C-alpha positions in Angstrom: 0.0 0.0 0.0 1.1 3.6 -0.3 3.2 5.0 2.5 3.4 8.6 3.7 5.9 9.6 1.1 3.4 8.5 -1.8 5.6 5.5 -2.6 4.2 2.0 -3.1 5.3 -0.6 -0.5 3.7 -3.8 -1.3 3.0 -3.8 -5.0 -0.4 -2.3 -4.6 -1.9 1.1 -3.4 -5.0 -0.1 -1.7 -7.4 2.0 -3.8 -9.3 1.9 -7.1 -11.4 4.4 -9.2 -15.1 4.0 -10.0 -16.1 6.1 -12.9 -19.8 6.6 -13.7 -19.6 7.9 -17.2 -23.4 8.6 -17.3 -23.3 11.1 -14.4 -19.6 12.0 -14.6 -19.1 10.9 -11.0 -15.8 9.5 -9.9 -15.4 7.8 -6.6 -12.6 6.0 -4.7 -12.9 2.4 -3.6 -10.7 0.9 -1.0 -10.7 -2.9 -1.4 -9.7 -4.9 1.8 -6.1 -6.3 1.8 -7.5 -9.8 1.8 -9.0 -9.2 -1.7 -5.4 -8.4 -3.0 -4.0 -11.5 -1.2 -6.6 -13.8 -2.7 -6.7 -12.4 -6.3 -3.3 -10.6 -6.5 -4.1 -8.1 -9.3 -4.6 -7.9 -13.1 -6.6 -10.9 -14.4 -7.6 -12.3 -11.0 -8.8 -9.1 -9.3 -10.4 -8.1 -12.6 -12.4 -11.3 -12.8 -13.6 -10.8 -9.3 -14.7 -7.2 -9.8 -16.5 -8.1 -13.0 -18.4 -11.0 -11.4 -19.5 -8.8 -8.5 -20.6 -5.8 -10.6 -22.2 -6.8 -14.0 -25.6 -8.2 -13.7 -26.7 -11.4 -15.6 -28.2 -10.6 -18.9 -26.4 -7.2 -19.3 -25.8 -6.0 -22.9 -22.1 -6.1 -23.5 -22.3 -2.8 -25.5 -24.8 -1.3 -23.0 -24.3 0.9 -19.9 -24.6 -1.9 -17.5 -21.4 -3.5 -18.7 -18.1 -2.7 -16.8 -14.9 -1.9 -18.6 -12.1 -2.6 -16.0 -8.4 -1.7 -16.4 -6.2 -3.5 -13.9 -2.4 -3.5 -13.7 -0.8 -6.7 -12.6 0.7 -7.2 -9.1 4.3 -6.7 -10.3 3.5 -4.0 -12.8 5.6 -0.9 -12.0 8.4 -2.9 -10.5 11.8 -3.7 -12.2 10.7 -7.2 -13.0 10.3 -8.5 -16.6 7.0 -9.2 -18.2 4.7 -6.5 -16.7 1.2 -6.3 -18.2 -2.1 -4.6 -17.7 -5.4 -6.3 -18.0 -8.7 -5.2 -19.6 -11.9 -7.0 -18.4 -15.5 -6.7 -19.6 -18.5 -8.7 -20.7 -17.4 -9.6 -24.2 -19.6 -8.6 -27.2 -18.0 -11.4 -29.2 -19.1 -14.2 -26.9 -21.6 -12.7 -24.5 -19.5 -14.0 -21.6 -16.2 -13.3 -19.9 -14.1 -10.9 -21.9 -10.3 -10.1 -21.4 -7.3 -8.8 -23.2 -3.9 -7.7 -21.8 -1.1 -5.5 -23.1 2.6 -4.5 -22.3 4.0 -1.1 -22.6 4.2 1.7 -20.1 0.6 2.4 -19.4 -0.1 -0.2 -16.7 3.1 0.8 -14.8 2.3 4.5 -15.0 -1.4 3.8 -13.8 0.0 1.8 -10.8 2.5 4.5 -10.0 -0.1 7.3 -10.3 -1.7 5.7 -7.2 -4.3 3.3 -8.5 -4.7 -0.5 -8.8 -7.5 -0.4 -11.2 -10.2 1.7 -12.8 -13.8 0.6 -13.4 -15.9 2.4 -15.9 -19.7 2.1 -16.0 -22.5 3.8 -17.8 -22.2 5.8 -21.1 -21.1 9.4 -21.4 -23.5 11.7 -23.3 -20.4 12.9 -25.3 -16.9 11.7 -26.0 -14.6 12.0 -23.0 -11.2 11.0 -21.8 -10.2 10.3 -18.2 -7.2 12.2 -17.0 -5.5 10.5 -13.9 -2.8 12.9 -12.6 -1.5 11.1 -9.6 -4.2 11.4 -6.9 -6.4 13.6 -9.1 -8.8 12.1 -11.7 -11.2 14.0 -13.9 -13.2 13.5 -17.1 -12.4 15.9 -20.0 -14.1 16.5 -23.3 -12.7 14.4 -26.2 -15.1 15.7 -28.9 -12.0 17.0 -30.9 -10.4 13.6 -30.7 -13.3 11.5 -31.8 -12.8 10.2 -35.3 -9.0 10.1 -35.0 -6.9 7.0 -35.1 -5.4 5.7 -31.9 -1.8 6.7 -32.8 -3.0 10.2 -33.9 -5.0 10.8 -30.7 -2.2 9.5 -28.5 0.2 12.0 -30.1 -2.3 14.8 -29.6 -2.8 13.9 -26.0 1.0 13.8 -25.4 1.2 17.3 -26.9 -1.5 18.4 -24.4 -0.3 16.7 -21.3 3.5 16.3 -21.7 5.8 13.5 -22.8 5.6 11.8 -19.5 1.9 11.1 -20.0 1.1 7.5 -20.7 -2.2 6.8 -22.8 -4.5 4.0 -23.6 -7.0 4.7 -26.2 -9.1 3.6 -29.2 -9.3 4.5 -32.8 -12.1 4.5 -35.3 -12.7 0.8 -35.1 -13.5 1.1 -31.4 -15.7 4.1 -32.0 -17.8 2.3 -34.5 -18.1 -0.7 -32.1 -16.1 -3.2 -34.3 -15.8 -6.5 -32.4 -12.2 -6.6 -33.8 -11.1 -3.4 -32.1 -8.6 -3.2 -29.3 -7.2 -0.6 -26.9 -3.9 0.8 -28.0 -0.9 2.3 -26.0 2.7 3.2 -26.9 1.9 3.9 -30.5 0.9 0.4 -31.5 0.8 -2.0 -28.5 -2.7 -3.4 -28.3 -5.1 -5.2 -25.8 -6.9 -6.8 -28.7 -9.1 -9.7 -27.6 -12.8 -10.0 -26.8 -13.9 -6.8 -28.5 -12.6 -4.6 -25.6 -12.2 -1.6 -28.0 -15.9 -1.9 -28.9 -16.9 -1.8 -25.2 -14.7 1.2 -24.7 -16.3 2.9 -27.7 -19.8 2.0 -26.5 -19.2 4.1 -23.4 -18.0 7.2 -25.5 -14.7 6.7 -23.8 -11.9 7.8 -26.1 -8.8 7.5 -23.9 -7.3 7.2 -20.5 -4.3 9.3 -19.7 -2.0 8.5 -16.8 0.5 10.8 -15.2 2.7 9.5 -12.3 5.4 10.8 -10.0 5.5 7.9 -7.7 8.1 5.1 -7.3 7.9 1.5 -6.4 9.6 0.4 -3.1 10.6 -3.3 -3.2 9.9 -4.5 0.4 11.0 -8.0 -0.6 14.3 -7.1 -2.3 15.8 -10.6 -1.9 12.8 -12.3 -3.4 12.5 -9.8 -6.1 16.2 -10.4 -6.9 15.9 -14.1 -6.9 12.7 -14.0 -9.2 14.5 -11.6 -11.7 17.6 -13.8 -11.8 15.6 -16.9 -12.5 13.5 -15.2 -15.2 16.6 -13.9 -16.9 18.0 -17.4 -17.1 14.7 -18.7 -18.5 14.1 -15.9 -21.0 17.7 -15.6 -22.5 17.4 -18.5 -25.0 13.9 -17.2 -26.1 14.9 -13.4 -26.4 16.5 -13.6 -29.9 13.5 -15.7 -31.2 10.9 -13.4 -30.1 12.9 -10.3 -31.1 13.0 -11.7 -34.7 9.6 -13.3 -35.0 7.4 -11.6 -32.3 4.9 -13.6 -30.2 2.6 -16.1 -31.9 -1.2 -16.0 -31.9 
């Protein structure tokens, strides 16, 4: 959890954002520590939150569906393989939907002070969420609607500075294509389950994260051991993935 200096001690902050896009209300949720111990973060905690909050029979592209963004437990640390998870009820299957992505966004969201963001409802106009450390607000995105994901990311970086990390959708998400994903770092995609369409159905163009915090590794010896073992395992695969990428 966060200590008095604003740093992260245990790999989590102990708080999440609930964003009602219909009303524009943003509230803070403080999950119990037991929830983190049981579900850790990312995929696990996202599944629990979705199960608890989305009613049976909810339209995946309707306001009752939740779009959840959850960094993994180790995201924002020096360890290799950090990801951030998107969860929702999938428009492609009508059931569980998830996608995950690498890049800087998940770490910046965690370091900005939040373990997750849960979006509900539908905004009456295009908006984006600005998360500037402890402060979060919805801003008008009408001028960005209709732009591609890489273009809108560039425009938002010009607006909020180079340290801003951005997850957003392009025209495919805006038009509710089931093939659409959520983009960050000019081309990294969370691209399963129609998550971009769910984001577009809520008139949510982007999430911008700005962070000043640093991770404090309380379990330094364990972190070092895990990192060493991962490096030994990954080295033989590094050249292959660098040349051919990950397979579908």
